[in-house]
VEXKOLTOR-960673 format. One record per residue (C-alpha): residue number from 1; residue in three letters; z, y, x. Coordinates in steps of 0.001 Angstrom, whole numbers, padded with zeros to 6 digits. Last residue first. Layout:
<atoms>
ATOM   pos   code        zz        yy        xx
ATOM   NUM    Ala         Z         Y         X
...
</atoms>
This chain:
<atoms>
ATOM   pos   code        zz        yy        xx
ATOM   226    Ala    021535   -007318   -001379
ATOM   225    Arg    023087   -004236   -002615
ATOM   224    Gly    024176   -003090    000686
ATOM   223    Gly    022797   -002965    004169
ATOM   222    Glu    021268    000397    004131
ATOM   221    His    017583   -000624    003824
ATOM   220    Arg    015690    002535    003434
ATOM   219    Leu    013029    003638    000858
ATOM   218    Ile    010482    006242    001779
ATOM   217    Val    007835    007227   -000856
ATOM   216    Glu    004945    009194    000098
ATOM   215    Leu    003246    010694   -002631
ATOM   214    Gly   -000196    011838   -003933
ATOM   213    Leu   -003596    013317   -003586
ATOM   212    Asp   -003010    014495   -000007
ATOM   211    Val    000970    013997    000711
ATOM   210    Asp    003958    015265   -001304
ATOM   209    Arg    007159    013591    000065
ATOM   208    Ile    009658    011396   -001610
ATOM   207    Glu    012953    009967   -000518
ATOM   206    Cys    014393    007044   -002178
ATOM   205    Arg    017283    005528   -003945
ATOM   204    Gly    019357    002520   -004816
ATOM   203    Phe    017405    000335   -002337
ATOM   202    His    018424   -002684   -004347
ATOM   201    Ser    016286   -001481   -007063
ATOM   200    Lys    017105    000480   -010337
ATOM   199    Ser    017609    003768   -008400
ATOM   198    Ala    014315    003156   -006664
ATOM   197    Met    012611    002885   -010170
ATOM   196    Glu    014104    006030   -011452
ATOM   195    Gly    013192    008024   -008163
ATOM   194    Phe    009457    006701   -008444
ATOM   193    Gln    009383    007680   -012199
ATOM   192    Val    010672    011065   -011342
ATOM   191    Lys    008068    011592   -008433
ATOM   190    Ser    005456    010717   -010997
ATOM   189    Tyr    003807    007242   -011105
ATOM   188    Ala   -000095    006251   -011309
ATOM   187    Arg   -001198    003825   -013838
ATOM   186    Pro   -002797    006704   -015954
ATOM   185    Ile   -004194    008410   -012757
ATOM   184    Leu   -005857    005117   -011374
ATOM   183    Leu   -007836    003781   -014467
ATOM   182    Tyr   -009434    006550   -016677
ATOM   181    Arg   -009689    009605   -014545
ATOM   180    Phe   -009649    007942   -011011
ATOM   179    Ile   -012103    005121   -011939
ATOM   178    Val   -014422    007514   -013737
ATOM   177    Lys   -014525    009973   -010836
ATOM   176    Tyr   -014959    007227   -008262
ATOM   175    Leu   -017935    005929   -010121
ATOM   174    Ser   -019682    009210   -010140
ATOM   173    Ser   -019074    009626   -006404
ATOM   172    Asp   -020279    005961   -005810
ATOM   171    Ile   -023477    006669   -007619
ATOM   170    Trp   -024071    009909   -006079
ATOM   169    Gly   -023328    008912   -002511
ATOM   168    Leu   -019901    009386   -001019
ATOM   167    Glu   -019300    012244    001408
ATOM   166    Ser   -015499    011682    001432
ATOM   165    Arg   -014789    015465    001454
ATOM   164    Lys   -016592    015893   -002005
ATOM   163    Ile   -014560    012952   -003428
ATOM   162    Tyr   -011369    014552   -002265
ATOM   161    Ala   -012446    017752   -003806
ATOM   160    Asn   -013237    016064   -007049
ATOM   159    Ile   -009847    014291   -007193
ATOM   158    Asp   -007994    017586   -006450
ATOM   157    Asp   -009922    019158   -009268
ATOM   156    Met   -009170    016211   -011309
ATOM   155    Ser   -005371    016940   -010960
ATOM   154    Thr   -002727    014726   -009369
ATOM   153    Asp    000312    014688   -011387
ATOM   152    Arg    000338    010865   -011836
ATOM   151    Ser    000749    010782   -007960
ATOM   150    Leu   -001434    008554   -005955
ATOM   149    Asp    000155    006225   -003468
ATOM   148    Phe    001832    005710   -000149
ATOM   147    Ile    004846    003491   -000059
ATOM   146    Val    006968    003325    003046
ATOM   145    Ala    009630    000475    003389
ATOM   144    Arg    012533    001098    005870
ATOM   143    Ala    014681   -000591    008280
ATOM   142    Gly    018382   -000155    008874
ATOM   141    Pro    019270   -003502    007583
ATOM   140    Arg    016193   -005962    008210
ATOM   139    Leu    013714   -005804    005525
ATOM   138    Val    012574   -008930    003538
ATOM   137    Arg    014884   -008567    000684
ATOM   136    His    014422   -004756    000283
ATOM   135    Met    010554   -005298    000153
ATOM   134    Glu    011407   -008039   -002570
ATOM   133    Asn    013614   -005686   -004401
ATOM   132    Leu    010854   -003122   -004508
ATOM   131    Ala    008439   -005633   -005770
ATOM   130    Asp    010726   -006817   -008487
ATOM   129    Val    011135   -002982   -009402
ATOM   128    Pro    007237   -002648   -009714
ATOM   127    Gln    006411   -005774   -011899
ATOM   126    Ser    002783   -005659   -012635
ATOM   125    Phe    001865   -004045   -009362
ATOM   124    Asn   -001216   -001656   -009646
ATOM   123    Lys    000599    001690   -009069
ATOM   122    Phe    001763    000004   -005695
ATOM   121    Ala   -001705   -000174   -004368
ATOM   120    Ala   -002690    002851   -002453
ATOM   119    Arg   -000909    002215    000596
ATOM   118    Cys    002137   -000271    001016
ATOM   117    Leu    003945   -000589    004353
ATOM   116    Val    006997   -002544    005349
ATOM   115    Leu    008890   -002071    008651
ATOM   114    Asp    011221   -004048    010869
ATOM   113    Phe    010762   -007281    009076
ATOM   112    Ser    012137   -010773    008336
ATOM   111    Arg    015397   -009806    006879
ATOM   110    Glu    015301   -012480    004157
ATOM   109    Gly    012464   -015005    004485
ATOM   108    Phe    009008   -014726    003310
ATOM   107    Pro    006756   -016042    000759
ATOM   106    Met    007032   -012760   -001191
ATOM   105    Ala    007769   -012987   -005103
ATOM   104    Ser    007169   -009465   -006481
ATOM   103    Ala    004395   -008742   -003890
ATOM   102    Asn    002350   -011891   -004892
ATOM   101    Gly    000558   -013856   -002391
ATOM   100    Gln   -002283   -014573   -000110
ATOM    99    Gln   -001833   -014266    003621
ATOM    98    Phe   -003240   -012197    006231
ATOM    97    Asp   -001655   -012919    009749
ATOM    96    Ile   -002910   -010423    012132
ATOM    95    Ala   -004407   -011031    015660
ATOM    94    Val   -006711   -008422    016764
ATOM    93    Gly   -010235   -008505    018171
ATOM    92    Asp   -011956   -006054    015929
ATOM    91    Arg   -014093   -008878    014446
ATOM    90    His   -011210   -011041    014097
ATOM    89    Ala   -009494   -008341    012329
ATOM    88    Asn   -012337   -007684    010003
ATOM    87    Asp   -012824   -011310    009063
ATOM    86    Ser   -009328   -011683    008210
ATOM    85    Ala   -009296   -008690    005985
ATOM    84    Ile   -012403   -009868    004130
ATOM    83    Gln   -010813   -013251    003769
ATOM    82    Val   -007490   -011915    002554
ATOM    81    Phe   -009296   -009321    000346
ATOM    80    Thr   -011335   -012347   -001398
ATOM    79    Arg   -008210   -014115   -002036
ATOM    78    Ser   -006647   -011095   -003857
ATOM    77    Val   -002897   -011166   -004270
ATOM    76    Asp   -002495   -009471   -000951
ATOM    75    Leu    000125   -009944    001955
ATOM    74    Gly   -000527   -008754    005516
ATOM    73    Thr    001435   -009692    008468
ATOM    72    Ile    001837   -007874    011853
ATOM    71    Gln    003519   -008988    014928
ATOM    70    Tyr    003282   -005888    017040
ATOM    69    Arg    001969   -005342    020376
ATOM    68    Gly    000796   -001756    020153
ATOM    67    Arg   -002014    000774    019256
ATOM    66    Lys   -004927   -001796    018210
ATOM    65    Ala   -002407   -003651    015826
ATOM    64    Leu   -001912   -000390    013876
ATOM    63    Gln   -005554    000085    013316
ATOM    62    Ile   -005945   -003427    012011
ATOM    61    Ser   -002950   -003079    009679
ATOM    60    Leu   -004418    000121    008343
ATOM    59    Tyr   -008001   -001272    007858
ATOM    58    Gly   -006884   -004811    006234
ATOM    57    Pro   -009607   -004814    003470
ATOM    56    Gly   -006941   -004919    000846
ATOM    55    Pro   -003616   -004341    002646
ATOM    54    Ala   -001536   -005331   -000516
ATOM    53    Val    001755   -005152    001315
ATOM    52    Glu    001546   -004395    004915
ATOM    51    Leu    004383   -006314    006844
ATOM    50    Ile    005621   -005236    010292
ATOM    49    Gln    007487   -007256    012757
ATOM    48    Ser    008337   -004958    015838
ATOM    47    Gly    007536   -006365    019251
ATOM    46    Asp    006523   -003147    020616
ATOM    45    Pro    008528   -000117    019468
ATOM    44    Met    007878    001435    016098
ATOM    43    Glu    007657    005224    015645
ATOM    42    Asp    004771    006430    017770
ATOM    41    Ala    002839    003484    016558
ATOM    40    Phe    003724    004532    013056
ATOM    39    Arg    002055    007951    013290
ATOM    38    Asp   -001052    006835    015335
ATOM    37    Ala   -001771    004038    012513
ATOM    36    Leu   -001299    006613    009846
ATOM    35    Ala   -003956    008881    011385
ATOM    34    Glu   -006230    005875    012073
ATOM    33    Phe   -006058    005045    008535
ATOM    32    Gln   -006928    008405    007478
ATOM    31    Ala   -009816    008623    009705
ATOM    30    Met   -011097    005304    008530
ATOM    29    Asp   -011529    006816    004879
ATOM    28    Lys   -015257    005850    004983
ATOM    27    Arg   -014135    002354    005172
ATOM    26    Thr   -012736    002782    001754
ATOM    25    Ser   -016119    002534    000158
ATOM    24    Arg   -017234   -000770    001908
ATOM    23    Ala   -014092   -002572    001108
ATOM    22    Tyr   -013907   -001328   -002291
ATOM    21    Trp   -017527   -002760   -002782
ATOM    20    Ala   -016535   -005999   -001269
ATOM    19    Ala   -013605   -006405   -003626
ATOM    18    Ile   -015785   -005729   -006745
ATOM    17    Arg   -018165   -008309   -005397
ATOM    16    Gly   -015968   -011053   -005292
ATOM    15    Glu   -012146   -010185   -006342
ATOM    14    Met   -010114   -007180   -007115
ATOM    13    Gly   -007759   -007967   -009827
ATOM    12    Val   -006318   -004533   -010807
ATOM    11    Gly   -002864   -004870   -012286
ATOM    10    Lys   -001288   -007454   -014557
ATOM     9    Phe   -000609   -005180   -017643
ATOM     8    Gly    002439   -004560   -019548
ATOM     7    Arg    004448   -002451   -017139
ATOM     6    Asp    006924   -005335   -016508
ATOM     5    Lys    010133   -004555   -014573
ATOM     4    Gly    010864   -001172   -016193
ATOM     3    Thr    009573    002122   -015206
ATOM     2    Asn    007881    003022   -018538
ATOM     1    Met    008295    006670   -019535
</atoms>
């Protein structure tokens, strides 16, 4: 069970046409982004500083920006995604600071954010514990990071049902099945693995909830282990 600092691969590099394809495909999940934005908008007061790590096309950050007067920053390793997300935000009339950077070496000061979000990307980080420590560093005491990601225990029956609900075309559906089976599930973490990583990080522990196709991992900055 590999939950150390380096998983032995460098993650999924989404640039150019691959990033553009991903942006088009995940736009079909807009109802999920809207539901998450509704939830966090209910929880976060105006003026909150929010960081989304690996926002990809920026859909969650954009939906959240539409729901409150927040200062939202997005950090993604992909230059293409930074451009796509910035263009999407401009098109939707919201101000979000999308930046290019590494989750395990964030270009932000300590205690800068009231909330850190990461959706569908953590399994691709090459240094997951370092990424958790960076989330802890940039969070204010009492704040939290919330990670949503695929569970290693997700079955292909669940994947097939999700793809069917998404109403993808035949080509995209077939490609999604291959990507989930041979790329995403093998890289995903189980509850036990997330718990072990959290225990090694400055957070010290986490809460884990089952969600559709995966896990919601909640990590709270309790002021210690800086």
